[in-house]
SETI-95678 format. One record per residue (C-alpha): residue number from 0; chain; y, x, z negated. Coordinates in Angstrom, 2 decimals, always signed. Layout:
// residues N
(NUM, A, (Y, X, Z))
...
//
This chain:
// residues 538
(0, A, (+19.59, -4.58, +69.90))
(1, A, (+18.01, -6.93, +67.40))
(2, A, (+15.41, -5.60, +65.01))
(3, A, (+12.41, -7.76, +64.12))
(4, A, (+11.79, -8.42, +60.46))
(5, A, (+8.58, -7.02, +59.01))
(6, A, (+5.82, -9.51, +59.65))
(7, A, (+8.07, -12.02, +61.40))
(8, A, (+9.89, -12.98, +64.56))
(9, A, (+12.98, -11.05, +65.61))
(10, A, (+16.35, -12.05, +64.30))
(11, A, (+19.04, -13.18, +66.65))
(12, A, (+18.24, -14.55, +70.08))
(13, A, (+14.78, -15.69, +71.15))
(14, A, (+14.58, -13.09, +73.86))
(15, A, (+15.75, -9.53, +74.15))
(16, A, (+15.99, -6.73, +76.66))
(17, A, (+15.18, -3.07, +76.13))
(18, A, (+16.65, -0.31, +78.31))
(19, A, (+14.31, +0.21, +81.23))
(20, A, (+12.32, -2.93, +80.48))
(21, A, (+12.00, -6.44, +81.72))
(22, A, (+13.06, -9.26, +79.42))
(23, A, (+10.50, -10.18, +76.79))
(24, A, (+9.78, -13.45, +75.03))
(25, A, (+10.07, -13.76, +71.28))
(26, A, (+6.68, -12.81, +69.81))
(27, A, (+4.59, -14.73, +67.32))
(28, A, (+1.61, -13.79, +65.19))
(29, A, (-0.63, -15.84, +67.49))
(30, A, (+0.60, -14.02, +70.61))
(31, A, (+0.12, -10.64, +68.90))
(32, A, (-3.50, -11.49, +68.11))
(33, A, (-3.99, -12.99, +71.58))
(34, A, (-3.21, -9.61, +73.12))
(35, A, (-6.05, -8.10, +71.06))
(36, A, (-8.41, -10.99, +71.86))
(37, A, (-7.70, -10.59, +75.58))
(38, A, (-9.31, -7.15, +75.37))
(39, A, (-12.43, -8.60, +73.74))
(40, A, (-11.66, -7.80, +70.10))
(41, A, (-11.08, -9.80, +66.94))
(42, A, (-7.92, -9.06, +64.94))
(43, A, (-9.14, -7.55, +61.67))
(44, A, (-6.46, -4.99, +60.85))
(45, A, (-3.48, -5.69, +58.62))
(46, A, (-0.23, -6.35, +60.50))
(47, A, (+2.05, -5.12, +57.73))
(48, A, (+3.81, -2.06, +59.22))
(49, A, (+7.56, -2.57, +59.52))
(50, A, (+9.50, -1.64, +62.65))
(51, A, (+10.90, +1.46, +60.95))
(52, A, (+7.50, +2.49, +59.57))
(53, A, (+6.00, +2.41, +63.07))
(54, A, (+8.83, +4.59, +64.37))
(55, A, (+8.55, +6.90, +61.36))
(56, A, (+4.84, +7.51, +61.87))
(57, A, (+5.46, +8.28, +65.55))
(58, A, (+8.36, +10.59, +64.64))
(59, A, (+6.31, +12.35, +61.95))
(60, A, (+3.54, +13.24, +64.39))
(61, A, (+6.11, +15.24, +66.38))
(62, A, (+7.82, +16.69, +63.28))
(63, A, (+10.85, +18.57, +64.56))
(64, A, (+11.59, +20.39, +61.29))
(65, A, (+8.01, +21.60, +61.02))
(66, A, (+8.08, +22.76, +64.65))
(67, A, (+11.20, +24.87, +64.37))
(68, A, (+10.39, +26.11, +60.87))
(69, A, (+7.13, +27.52, +62.21))
(70, A, (+8.05, +28.61, +65.73))
(71, A, (+11.76, +29.48, +65.92))
(72, A, (+10.98, +33.18, +65.45))
(73, A, (+8.21, +33.02, +68.06))
(74, A, (+10.60, +31.59, +70.65))
(75, A, (+13.47, +33.92, +69.75))
(76, A, (+11.28, +37.00, +70.07))
(77, A, (+10.27, +35.88, +73.57))
(78, A, (+13.54, +34.63, +75.10))
(79, A, (+16.32, +35.44, +72.64))
(80, A, (+19.15, +32.93, +72.12))
(81, A, (+18.05, +31.06, +75.26))
(82, A, (+14.92, +29.71, +73.51))
(83, A, (+16.28, +26.15, +73.65))
(84, A, (+15.73, +25.74, +77.39))
(85, A, (+11.97, +26.30, +77.57))
(86, A, (+11.49, +23.76, +74.75))
(87, A, (+13.81, +21.32, +76.52))
(88, A, (+11.91, +21.75, +79.80))
(89, A, (+8.66, +20.78, +78.07))
(90, A, (+10.39, +17.74, +76.58))
(91, A, (+11.51, +16.55, +80.02))
(92, A, (+8.00, +16.87, +81.43))
(93, A, (+6.45, +15.07, +78.47))
(94, A, (+9.06, +12.33, +78.71))
(95, A, (+7.64, +11.34, +82.11))
(96, A, (+4.25, +10.88, +80.44))
(97, A, (+5.77, +9.09, +77.43))
(98, A, (+7.51, +6.51, +79.63))
(99, A, (+4.24, +5.83, +81.44))
(100, A, (+2.65, +5.35, +78.03))
(101, A, (+5.37, +2.87, +77.09))
(102, A, (+4.21, +0.60, +79.92))
(103, A, (+0.60, +0.88, +78.82))
(104, A, (+1.48, +0.38, +75.14))
(105, A, (+3.28, -2.83, +76.05))
(106, A, (+0.31, -4.22, +78.01))
(107, A, (-2.48, -2.91, +75.73))
(108, A, (-1.14, -2.59, +72.14))
(109, A, (-4.46, -1.76, +70.48))
(110, A, (-6.01, +0.93, +68.27))
(111, A, (-7.42, +3.89, +70.16))
(112, A, (-4.66, +3.69, +72.72))
(113, A, (-5.54, +6.51, +75.15))
(114, A, (-9.22, +5.52, +75.15))
(115, A, (-8.50, +1.83, +75.66))
(116, A, (-5.89, +2.48, +78.34))
(117, A, (-8.25, +4.68, +80.31))
(118, A, (-10.99, +2.07, +79.88))
(119, A, (-8.78, -0.57, +81.50))
(120, A, (-7.88, +1.70, +84.41))
(121, A, (-11.19, +3.39, +85.15))
(122, A, (-14.81, +3.32, +84.01))
(123, A, (-17.64, +5.41, +82.65))
(124, A, (-17.33, +9.11, +81.92))
(125, A, (-13.56, +9.36, +82.45))
(126, A, (-12.71, +6.67, +79.91))
(127, A, (-15.21, +7.99, +77.36))
(128, A, (-13.99, +11.57, +77.75))
(129, A, (-10.36, +10.52, +77.21))
(130, A, (-11.31, +9.04, +73.84))
(131, A, (-13.59, +11.95, +72.92))
(132, A, (-10.83, +14.49, +73.48))
(133, A, (-8.33, +12.58, +71.36))
(134, A, (-10.91, +12.19, +68.58))
(135, A, (-11.43, +15.99, +68.48))
(136, A, (-7.68, +16.52, +68.64))
(137, A, (-7.09, +14.84, +65.26))
(138, A, (-8.80, +17.26, +62.81))
(139, A, (-7.52, +20.31, +64.72))
(140, A, (-3.93, +19.06, +64.66))
(141, A, (-4.33, +18.12, +61.00))
(142, A, (-5.38, +21.71, +60.25))
(143, A, (-2.45, +23.11, +62.25))
(144, A, (-0.08, +20.96, +60.17))
(145, A, (-1.76, +21.81, +56.83))
(146, A, (-1.92, +25.61, +57.30))
(147, A, (+1.86, +26.19, +56.79))
(148, A, (+1.50, +25.10, +53.15))
(149, A, (+0.64, +28.74, +52.44))
(150, A, (+3.89, +29.96, +54.02))
(151, A, (+6.00, +27.44, +52.07))
(152, A, (+4.62, +26.69, +48.61))
(153, A, (+4.04, +30.25, +47.25))
(154, A, (+7.52, +31.12, +48.52))
(155, A, (+8.93, +28.28, +46.39))
(156, A, (+6.90, +29.26, +43.33))
(157, A, (+4.29, +32.02, +42.70))
(158, A, (+2.25, +29.46, +40.77))
(159, A, (+1.12, +28.03, +44.12))
(160, A, (-0.76, +31.28, +44.79))
(161, A, (-3.92, +29.88, +43.21))
(162, A, (-6.24, +32.68, +44.38))
(163, A, (-5.40, +36.24, +43.38))
(164, A, (-1.91, +37.67, +43.64))
(165, A, (-1.46, +37.13, +47.37))
(166, A, (-1.10, +40.85, +47.97))
(167, A, (-4.11, +41.19, +50.27))
(168, A, (-5.25, +39.31, +53.36))
(169, A, (-8.43, +37.98, +51.74))
(170, A, (-6.49, +36.30, +48.93))
(171, A, (-4.00, +34.87, +51.41))
(172, A, (-6.75, +33.45, +53.63))
(173, A, (-8.57, +31.92, +50.66))
(174, A, (-5.39, +30.42, +49.24))
(175, A, (-4.46, +29.09, +52.67))
(176, A, (-7.74, +27.21, +52.85))
(177, A, (-7.35, +25.90, +49.30))
(178, A, (-3.76, +24.67, +49.66))
(179, A, (-4.50, +23.24, +53.10))
(180, A, (-7.53, +21.39, +51.73))
(181, A, (-5.42, +19.90, +48.93))
(182, A, (-2.89, +18.67, +51.49))
(183, A, (-5.67, +17.16, +53.62))
(184, A, (-7.25, +15.47, +50.60))
(185, A, (-3.90, +13.93, +49.61))
(186, A, (-3.36, +12.73, +53.19))
(187, A, (-6.89, +11.29, +53.28))
(188, A, (-6.33, +9.37, +50.04))
(189, A, (-3.08, +7.80, +51.25))
(190, A, (-4.55, +6.98, +54.66))
(191, A, (-7.43, +5.17, +52.95))
(192, A, (-5.03, +2.71, +51.32))
(193, A, (-3.38, -0.36, +52.81))
(194, A, (-1.43, +0.56, +55.94))
(195, A, (+1.77, -0.77, +54.36))
(196, A, (+1.36, +1.85, +51.62))
(197, A, (+0.79, +4.58, +54.23))
(198, A, (+3.97, +3.46, +55.99))
(199, A, (+6.03, +3.60, +52.81))
(200, A, (+4.83, +7.10, +51.95))
(201, A, (+5.59, +8.27, +55.45))
(202, A, (+9.03, +6.61, +55.41))
(203, A, (+9.94, +8.84, +52.47))
(204, A, (+8.87, +12.00, +54.33))
(205, A, (+10.87, +11.02, +57.42))
(206, A, (+14.02, +10.26, +55.43))
(207, A, (+13.65, +13.60, +53.65))
(208, A, (+13.19, +15.36, +56.99))
(209, A, (+16.32, +13.74, +58.40))
(210, A, (+18.29, +14.61, +55.29))
(211, A, (+17.30, +18.27, +55.25))
(212, A, (+17.82, +18.68, +59.00))
(213, A, (+21.28, +17.10, +58.98))
(214, A, (+22.32, +19.17, +55.94))
(215, A, (+21.18, +22.45, +57.50))
(216, A, (+22.74, +21.60, +60.88))
(217, A, (+26.11, +20.75, +59.32))
(218, A, (+26.21, +23.87, +57.14))
(219, A, (+25.13, +26.22, +59.93))
(220, A, (+27.78, +24.82, +62.28))
(221, A, (+30.26, +25.36, +59.45))
(222, A, (+29.37, +29.09, +59.60))
(223, A, (+29.49, +29.47, +63.39))
(224, A, (+30.18, +32.97, +64.68))
(225, A, (+30.12, +32.29, +68.44))
(226, A, (+30.25, +29.50, +71.00))
(227, A, (+27.21, +27.61, +72.32))
(228, A, (+27.58, +29.62, +75.55))
(229, A, (+25.34, +32.18, +73.81))
(230, A, (+22.42, +29.86, +74.59))
(231, A, (+22.42, +31.38, +78.09))
(232, A, (+22.07, +34.93, +76.74))
(233, A, (+18.52, +36.27, +77.16))
(234, A, (+19.18, +39.66, +75.51))
(235, A, (+17.17, +41.22, +78.32))
(236, A, (+13.92, +39.71, +77.04))
(237, A, (+10.83, +39.40, +79.21))
(238, A, (+9.81, +43.05, +79.32))
(239, A, (+6.04, +43.42, +79.19))
(240, A, (+5.48, +39.83, +80.25))
(241, A, (+3.88, +38.88, +83.56))
(242, A, (+6.70, +37.54, +85.79))
(243, A, (+9.32, +39.03, +83.46))
(244, A, (+11.70, +36.57, +81.82))
(245, A, (+10.08, +33.60, +83.60))
(246, A, (+6.73, +34.60, +82.12))
(247, A, (+8.32, +34.76, +78.66))
(248, A, (+9.94, +31.36, +79.37))
(249, A, (+6.52, +29.85, +80.12))
(250, A, (+5.03, +31.22, +76.90))
(251, A, (+8.01, +30.01, +74.85))
(252, A, (+7.60, +26.53, +76.32))
(253, A, (+4.45, +26.23, +74.19))
(254, A, (+6.82, +25.37, +71.34))
(255, A, (+7.45, +22.11, +73.17))
(256, A, (+3.72, +21.71, +73.61))
(257, A, (+3.24, +22.06, +69.85))
(258, A, (+5.76, +19.27, +69.20))
(259, A, (+5.75, +16.80, +72.08))
(260, A, (+2.29, +15.31, +72.10))
(261, A, (+0.60, +12.52, +70.18))
(262, A, (+3.25, +10.06, +71.36))
(263, A, (+0.59, +7.40, +71.75))
(264, A, (+0.54, +7.12, +67.93))
(265, A, (+2.81, +4.07, +67.85))
(266, A, (+0.45, +2.25, +70.19))
(267, A, (-2.64, +3.26, +68.22))
(268, A, (-1.03, +1.61, +65.19))
(269, A, (+0.12, -1.40, +67.22))
(270, A, (-2.58, -3.69, +65.81))
(271, A, (-0.92, -3.18, +62.43))
(272, A, (+2.60, -4.35, +63.23))
(273, A, (+4.23, -7.51, +64.57))
(274, A, (+5.53, -7.77, +68.14))
(275, A, (+3.63, -4.60, +69.13))
(276, A, (+4.39, -4.95, +72.85))
(277, A, (+8.08, -4.58, +71.94))
(278, A, (+7.91, -2.27, +68.96))
(279, A, (+5.40, +0.29, +70.25))
(280, A, (+7.32, +1.29, +73.42))
(281, A, (+10.58, +1.30, +71.48))
(282, A, (+9.09, +3.53, +68.76))
(283, A, (+7.80, +6.00, +71.36))
(284, A, (+11.17, +6.30, +73.13))
(285, A, (+13.22, +6.45, +69.93))
(286, A, (+10.94, +9.08, +68.37))
(287, A, (+10.94, +11.25, +71.50))
(288, A, (+14.71, +11.11, +72.02))
(289, A, (+15.49, +11.32, +68.30))
(290, A, (+13.32, +14.38, +67.73))
(291, A, (+14.78, +16.07, +70.81))
(292, A, (+18.39, +15.50, +69.75))
(293, A, (+17.75, +16.60, +66.15))
(294, A, (+15.77, +19.66, +67.31))
(295, A, (+18.39, +20.69, +69.86))
(296, A, (+21.17, +20.48, +67.29))
(297, A, (+19.10, +22.51, +64.82))
(298, A, (+18.49, +25.28, +67.36))
(299, A, (+22.10, +25.38, +68.57))
(300, A, (+23.42, +25.49, +65.00))
(301, A, (+21.06, +28.35, +64.11))
(302, A, (+21.84, +30.43, +67.20))
(303, A, (+25.64, +30.17, +66.87))
(304, A, (+25.43, +31.11, +63.18))
(305, A, (+23.07, +34.13, +63.35))
(306, A, (+25.01, +37.10, +61.92))
(307, A, (+23.52, +39.53, +64.47))
(308, A, (+21.78, +38.42, +67.67))
(309, A, (+19.87, +41.71, +67.80))
(310, A, (+18.51, +41.49, +64.24))
(311, A, (+14.74, +41.97, +64.69))
(312, A, (+14.05, +39.91, +61.56))
(313, A, (+15.10, +36.75, +63.39))
(314, A, (+12.12, +37.11, +65.73))
(315, A, (+9.65, +37.91, +62.95))
(316, A, (+10.86, +35.73, +60.04))
(317, A, (+12.35, +32.86, +62.01))
(318, A, (+14.52, +29.97, +60.89))
(319, A, (+14.07, +30.41, +57.10))
(320, A, (+15.46, +33.94, +57.45))
(321, A, (+18.48, +32.69, +59.41))
(322, A, (+19.25, +30.01, +56.82))
(323, A, (+18.86, +32.44, +53.91))
(324, A, (+21.02, +35.05, +55.66))
(325, A, (+23.79, +32.59, +56.49))
(326, A, (+23.72, +30.16, +53.55))
(327, A, (+21.96, +32.03, +50.75))
(328, A, (+18.52, +31.69, +49.19))
(329, A, (+19.33, +28.49, +47.30))
(330, A, (+19.64, +26.45, +50.46))
(331, A, (+16.73, +28.38, +51.91))
(332, A, (+14.56, +26.85, +49.19))
(333, A, (+15.89, +23.41, +50.10))
(334, A, (+14.81, +24.02, +53.69))
(335, A, (+11.39, +25.18, +52.52))
(336, A, (+10.90, +22.07, +50.39))
(337, A, (+12.12, +19.82, +53.19))
(338, A, (+9.85, +21.53, +55.68))
(339, A, (+6.85, +20.96, +53.43))
(340, A, (+7.69, +17.26, +53.04))
(341, A, (+8.02, +16.98, +56.83))
(342, A, (+4.69, +18.76, +57.33))
(343, A, (+2.97, +16.40, +54.89))
(344, A, (+4.40, +13.45, +56.81))
(345, A, (+2.99, +14.93, +60.00))
(346, A, (-0.44, +15.18, +58.33))
(347, A, (-0.27, +11.50, +57.39))
(348, A, (+0.60, +10.45, +60.94))
(349, A, (-1.94, +12.71, +62.64))
(350, A, (-4.78, +11.49, +60.45))
(351, A, (-3.76, +7.85, +60.91))
(352, A, (-3.70, +8.17, +64.71))
(353, A, (-7.01, +10.05, +64.86))
(354, A, (-8.78, +7.56, +62.63))
(355, A, (-7.69, +4.67, +64.84))
(356, A, (-8.99, +6.34, +67.98))
(357, A, (-12.37, +6.77, +66.28))
(358, A, (-12.22, +3.13, +65.20))
(359, A, (-11.33, +2.01, +68.74))
(360, A, (-14.31, +3.82, +70.25))
(361, A, (-16.72, +2.81, +67.48))
(362, A, (-16.13, -0.91, +67.90))
(363, A, (-17.23, -0.42, +71.51))
(364, A, (-20.37, +1.32, +70.16))
(365, A, (-19.34, +4.58, +71.81))
(366, A, (-19.71, +6.90, +68.80))
(367, A, (-22.56, +7.70, +66.39))
(368, A, (-22.76, +5.51, +63.28))
(369, A, (-20.62, +2.87, +64.99))
(370, A, (-21.29, +0.26, +62.30))
(371, A, (-19.80, +2.44, +59.56))
(372, A, (-17.02, +3.95, +61.67))
(373, A, (-15.75, +0.53, +62.84))
(374, A, (-15.90, -0.96, +59.35))
(375, A, (-12.64, -2.37, +58.00))
(376, A, (-12.23, -2.53, +54.22))
(377, A, (-12.12, -6.19, +53.17))
(378, A, (-9.74, -5.56, +50.29))
(379, A, (-7.22, -3.17, +51.83))
(380, A, (-8.03, -3.96, +55.49))
(381, A, (-7.97, -0.18, +55.97))
(382, A, (-10.04, +2.07, +58.24))
(383, A, (-11.73, +4.25, +55.63))
(384, A, (-14.74, +5.97, +57.27))
(385, A, (-12.88, +7.45, +60.27))
(386, A, (-10.18, +8.66, +57.89))
(387, A, (-12.80, +10.46, +55.80))
(388, A, (-14.46, +11.99, +58.88))
(389, A, (-11.17, +13.40, +60.18))
(390, A, (-10.36, +14.82, +56.73))
(391, A, (-13.77, +16.44, +56.23))
(392, A, (-13.75, +18.08, +59.66))
(393, A, (-10.27, +19.44, +58.96))
(394, A, (-11.40, +20.95, +55.65))
(395, A, (-14.39, +22.52, +57.40))
(396, A, (-12.04, +24.20, +59.90))
(397, A, (-9.87, +25.44, +57.05))
(398, A, (-12.91, +27.10, +55.50))
(399, A, (-13.68, +28.79, +58.83))
(400, A, (-10.14, +30.21, +58.72))
(401, A, (-11.01, +32.32, +55.64))
(402, A, (-13.12, +34.79, +57.64))
(403, A, (-11.81, +34.17, +61.18))
(404, A, (-8.04, +33.83, +61.03))
(405, A, (-7.63, +34.25, +64.81))
(406, A, (-9.84, +31.24, +65.57))
(407, A, (-7.47, +28.54, +64.30))
(408, A, (-4.47, +29.60, +66.47))
(409, A, (-6.78, +29.64, +69.50))
(410, A, (-8.19, +26.20, +68.73))
(411, A, (-4.70, +24.85, +67.97))
(412, A, (-3.44, +26.06, +71.35))
(413, A, (-6.51, +24.61, +73.02))
(414, A, (-5.92, +21.31, +71.22))
(415, A, (-2.54, +20.93, +72.92))
(416, A, (-4.22, +21.46, +76.28))
(417, A, (-6.90, +18.96, +75.23))
(418, A, (-4.17, +16.36, +74.72))
(419, A, (-2.72, +17.08, +78.18))
(420, A, (-6.13, +16.67, +79.82))
(421, A, (-6.79, +13.43, +77.91))
(422, A, (-3.43, +12.13, +79.12))
(423, A, (-4.39, +13.00, +82.71))
(424, A, (-7.41, +10.72, +82.27))
(425, A, (-4.82, +7.96, +81.89))
(426, A, (-1.99, +8.92, +84.24))
(427, A, (-4.23, +9.74, +87.24))
(428, A, (-6.15, +6.41, +87.18))
(429, A, (-2.85, +4.60, +86.63))
(430, A, (-1.37, +6.34, +89.69))
(431, A, (-4.40, +5.22, +91.70))
(432, A, (-3.90, +1.65, +90.45))
(433, A, (-0.22, +1.71, +91.44))
(434, A, (-1.07, +3.09, +94.87))
(435, A, (-3.53, +0.27, +95.55))
(436, A, (-1.29, -2.49, +94.19))
(437, A, (-3.41, -3.07, +91.07))
(438, A, (-0.60, -2.37, +88.63))
(439, A, (+0.93, -4.10, +86.73))
(440, A, (-1.94, -6.39, +85.64))
(441, A, (-1.84, -9.82, +87.21))
(442, A, (-2.82, -11.56, +83.94))
(443, A, (-0.27, -9.98, +81.63))
(444, A, (+0.51, -12.00, +78.49))
(445, A, (+4.23, -12.62, +78.92))
(446, A, (+6.85, -10.12, +80.09))
(447, A, (+6.16, -6.48, +79.32))
(448, A, (+7.95, -3.12, +79.36))
(449, A, (+8.29, -2.04, +82.98))
(450, A, (+9.64, +1.00, +84.80))
(451, A, (+10.07, -1.12, +87.91))
(452, A, (+10.57, +0.83, +91.11))
(453, A, (+10.77, +4.07, +89.14))
(454, A, (+7.16, +3.61, +88.02))
(455, A, (+5.51, +5.24, +91.04))
(456, A, (+7.70, +8.38, +91.26))
(457, A, (+7.57, +8.84, +87.48))
(458, A, (+3.80, +8.47, +87.55))
(459, A, (+3.58, +11.15, +90.25))
(460, A, (+5.79, +13.46, +88.19))
(461, A, (+3.70, +12.76, +85.08))
(462, A, (+0.51, +13.79, +86.89))
(463, A, (+2.05, +16.91, +88.43))
(464, A, (+3.52, +17.88, +85.10))
(465, A, (+0.22, +17.27, +83.29))
(466, A, (-1.66, +19.58, +85.64))
(467, A, (+1.01, +22.33, +85.57))
(468, A, (+1.40, +22.28, +81.77))
(469, A, (-2.37, +22.36, +81.25))
(470, A, (-2.65, +25.48, +83.42))
(471, A, (+0.19, +27.09, +81.45))
(472, A, (-1.40, +26.19, +78.12))
(473, A, (-4.85, +27.53, +79.05))
(474, A, (-3.71, +30.71, +80.84))
(475, A, (-5.70, +33.54, +79.12))
(476, A, (-2.83, +35.63, +77.69))
(477, A, (-4.08, +38.44, +75.49))
(478, A, (-0.65, +38.76, +73.84))
(479, A, (-0.89, +35.14, +72.71))
(480, A, (-4.56, +34.51, +71.92))
(481, A, (-5.74, +37.96, +70.80))
(482, A, (-2.60, +39.88, +69.74))
(483, A, (-4.19, +41.96, +66.98))
(484, A, (-7.54, +43.72, +66.52))
(485, A, (-10.40, +43.12, +66.88))
(486, A, (-9.94, +42.65, +70.63))
(487, A, (-12.63, +40.54, +72.28))
(488, A, (-12.69, +38.90, +75.70))
(489, A, (-13.86, +35.61, +74.21))
(490, A, (-10.75, +35.44, +72.01))
(491, A, (-8.47, +35.95, +75.00))
(492, A, (-10.33, +33.23, +76.91))
(493, A, (-10.81, +31.16, +73.77))
(494, A, (-8.85, +28.04, +74.86))
(495, A, (-10.69, +27.87, +78.19))
(496, A, (-14.04, +28.29, +76.45))
(497, A, (-13.09, +25.58, +73.99))
(498, A, (-12.29, +23.11, +76.77))
(499, A, (-15.57, +23.92, +78.53))
(500, A, (-17.46, +23.34, +75.27))
(501, A, (-15.65, +20.06, +74.57))
(502, A, (-16.31, +18.70, +78.06))
(503, A, (-19.91, +19.98, +78.10))
(504, A, (-20.94, +18.62, +74.71))
(505, A, (-19.11, +15.36, +75.34))
(506, A, (-20.75, +14.91, +78.73))
(507, A, (-24.22, +15.49, +77.27))
(508, A, (-23.64, +12.90, +74.55))
(509, A, (-22.21, +10.43, +77.05))
(510, A, (-25.16, +10.83, +79.42))
(511, A, (-27.75, +10.58, +76.63))
(512, A, (-26.29, +7.80, +74.46))
(513, A, (-22.90, +6.32, +75.35))
(514, A, (-23.57, +5.72, +79.04))
(515, A, (-26.40, +3.29, +78.28))
(516, A, (-23.96, +1.09, +76.37))
(517, A, (-21.98, -0.67, +79.07))
(518, A, (-19.38, -1.98, +76.65))
(519, A, (-17.16, +0.85, +77.85))
(520, A, (-16.76, -0.99, +81.15))
(521, A, (-14.12, -3.75, +80.93))
(522, A, (-16.15, -6.14, +83.09))
(523, A, (-19.27, -5.66, +80.95))
(524, A, (-17.81, -5.55, +77.45))
(525, A, (-20.23, -6.97, +74.91))
(526, A, (-19.10, -10.08, +73.01))
(527, A, (-20.08, -8.36, +69.76))
(528, A, (-17.82, -5.38, +70.48))
(529, A, (-15.10, -7.25, +68.64))
(530, A, (-16.70, -6.43, +65.32))
(531, A, (-19.04, -3.45, +65.26))
(532, A, (-19.07, -3.49, +61.48))
(533, A, (-20.98, -6.77, +61.51))
(534, A, (-22.96, -6.08, +64.66))
(535, A, (-24.61, -2.67, +64.36))
(536, A, (-24.91, -0.37, +67.33))
(537, A, (-28.23, -0.16, +68.99))
//
């Protein structure tokens, strides 16, 4: 497989073939920009992201180290040593969706991927709602990635406990908001710079994440106490759960939901790299498979090295406890530092993807203050205003967390379901297009990634999976959404209420403002939608 040089044509032969794809012609800068122009836009973003940087940003969004650092204990408490399988099941389901997205990313490699894909496949409310949901997803996911700073930094050094001594819940909540806000501000600053600079910063976080993960995996395997057959041991878990072990399995699968979404990031950044119709699908597949392999090895290594499978601390303290118990506190600090670097990389990627969805909708005049939101900095060719909006909303949510610490976990869980629903606004219209013979597009620019005959069955599976996983994510489990006092019905049903609010508020805005602007319809796109920063919204 030949790798294109940054900003240039690929080395080696003039054509190449990717697994599961049709052959593709060697790209040029003109053909990259033509793909954007074909959708009615002018190329204004900076195509300076390297192939690796695009992959790294996609990989960072689904940070595997951050996922297992945060949620290993959660999964172990639910299903014991068998926690790998529920996570793997979610990966398989999401992989159906990711492969569908690879086709769309190859045909429509533009900022605001989910919104623009839905807009090409359907019209009106559905397309607008897909974009609206992804826009709201960004600040919530950014908060979810910034919150763990409190669990990591004070553990590395007490000097990071900036508020009080950290001995009471009020101090902890206040310090959580402060540290999280500092992380968000740093991410906002870097995201406001040239995209090449963002890519280089994120490359460092990904390399650090790989290094820490490989080190921990190798050392844990070196201290193995049992064979991998223990992965089929449930330790009799499932008591107290609806449907017994299967019910616990469904809850534990939410770990996969926390990790395996946002895999449209590579496509949302496709206007900022060369050969995006090749690189974006490849980045999605490589990031999905790479994060799965690394995560699976990390879980297996931890489970075979746990001194006692029945140690209750494993379920409450998670992976850091296992590493400290097996390898000593010195390496535990290395894991903590590596986890924080990985989490910061995830913040960079999440904010970058969210800002580009806002930009994609704004240049179609589909958001308030479209002129400002679709503005591209002349000097850095960066998307500054959407980046600031995502950062400010995230900080506002962190401040809410000071007095209402149960709200953020509820919103974070609802955000994952929001992503699944937004994806259904793409996969369902695409299935309809396949069924009526309207896919792939007749006027495709050159050869594109294709699933061929597997496209239809995979599309069906992607839709079925999207519906089933959404139901699982929104199921009102008191043990998950309102586990500690005060007990309130609205906390238990919090994710469902959140989705209702998102759809309701979004629908009202669409009916009052966005619907009157027909640029959301592909056949009625305004000529000036190519540059909303120079053509203000009405």
